[in-house]
Structure formats: structure tokens, C-alpha cells
C-alpha positions, -999 to 999 in steps of 0.1 A, spaced: 96 78 658 85 114 649 62 122 622 66 157 622 83 174 589 110 204 595 103 236 574 138 232 560 129 200 544 99 210 526 113 241 509 141 213 500 111 192 481 87 214 475 86 216 436 97 257 417 74 282 425 50 260 447 46 278 483 75 300 475 71 335 492 55 364 478 85 387 479 122 383 494 140 413 515 178 420 525 178 411 561 214 423 568 211 452 591 239 472 570 224 460 536 203 475 509 183 460 480 200 473 446 174 466 422 134 453 433 134 420 409 97 412 397 82 378 386 53 371 368 32 341 377 40 320 351 77 325 354 82 329 318 91 371 326 109 391 345 117 424 350 144 448 373 135 481 386 167 500 400 167 514 434 183 541 424 157 550 405 130 552 425 110 579 440 79 571 453 54 548 467 11 555 471 -9 524 483 -44 528 484 -69 505 496 -101 496 470 -125 472 491 -123 445 479 -82 447 474 -53 467 479 -27 487 457 5 498 456 20 526 434 55 526 429 75 554 407 108 545 393 123 576 376 96 576 338 86 541 350 59 524 374 51 496 386 11 490 399 11 459 425 -25 444 431 -31 420 460 -38 416 496 -17 427 529 4 448 510 15 469 539 40 444 543 55 454 514 55 494 519 73 482 551 104 467 533 100 497 508 107 520 536 132 502 550 151 498 513 156 465 517 130 447 493 147 425 470 120 408 452 82 405 443 62 376 424 25 374 419 12 343 427 -7 316 411 -43 313 414 -35 277 433 -11 297 459 -36 329 465 -65 305 476 -45 285 499 -30 323 514 -64 333 517 -77 303 541 -47 300 560 -22 329 567 -16 334 602 15 358 592 -8 380 572 20 376 537 15 398 507 -10 380 487 5 397 455 -29 387 428 -14 411 399 19 432 384 18 454 358 42 479 346 44 509 330 52 514 302 52 482 295 78 455 285 68 450 248 60 487 243 100 496 259 112 470 233 95 484 206 110 520 212 144 507 214 141 487 184 124 517 163 91 503 155 75 533 166 79 543 134 52 531 109 73 546 81 105 528 83 99 495 106 137 493 107 157 497 140 170 528 147 204 533 138 231 554 166 258 575 150 287 585 175 
């Protein structure tokens, strides 16, 4: 009897978030990603950045880690980690769908065994951050009133 598990079976049986890829891409040749879905390591927070607002990127190698800064109109996404050039290739092709910040255990596993040079995403930051945008929408930036801003038509 053959004792080896299939990769497909491993994917079905794995725990949510465990062993999942750090990014996904659109693989249909004529398709383009609609937005970049960004998921934080705890799985409780995610954001979407529309590719229609894409303005450019800057990739730098800081020695101990790499940094990829992606601009979307008035917002920016900062990605830190290793092997980020694969993300740059997907951005250039217009096919990057999602990225997720890896847990410490997932990062350690990929750092010790990563034959495919899969991106290791250690940190994700957005500017302005989600809480700042929510305060702006609610009108909380005005300290004198602390009421939600009223819009008139």
C-alpha cells in the first residue's frame, strides 16, 4: 500500500490559515485582478485596494529584509518580508489577487524550507490606516463636536 499523501488531500485537511500560500494570483490568461485583498495575520482584519487606483510600486532590499511599497491613489501599502520579487512579477502582469501576513510559525517554516522561493510576508502596513480613515468618515477628526459629519444633498 502506498503511504504518501497527495498534495490535494493535504490542502483539504489542513487547518484554516495553516500552510496556505502567502499570495494568490489570477491565472486565466485574459483575466486581470479587480482588487488586491490584504489579510492580516490574525485573520480578523482585511482590506481591499482597487487596481483601478494603482499608481506604481517601489521595491527595495534593506539587507535583512525586503520592502515593497505599492501606491493606490491617495493610499499606500507597505509589504515587508523576503522573496518579494514574485509579488512584483504578479503586479506587473496585473494578476495579484491577495496577500496575507504570515504567522511566526508559518514564517519559520518557510525560512527553513522554501524551495520555490515563495514570498515570506512578515509585515503589512497601510497608509492612511483603516482606523484613521474610519475616524475621518465618522467626522471624529473634529475634536470640538465629536459627532458624525452630516452630508446634505
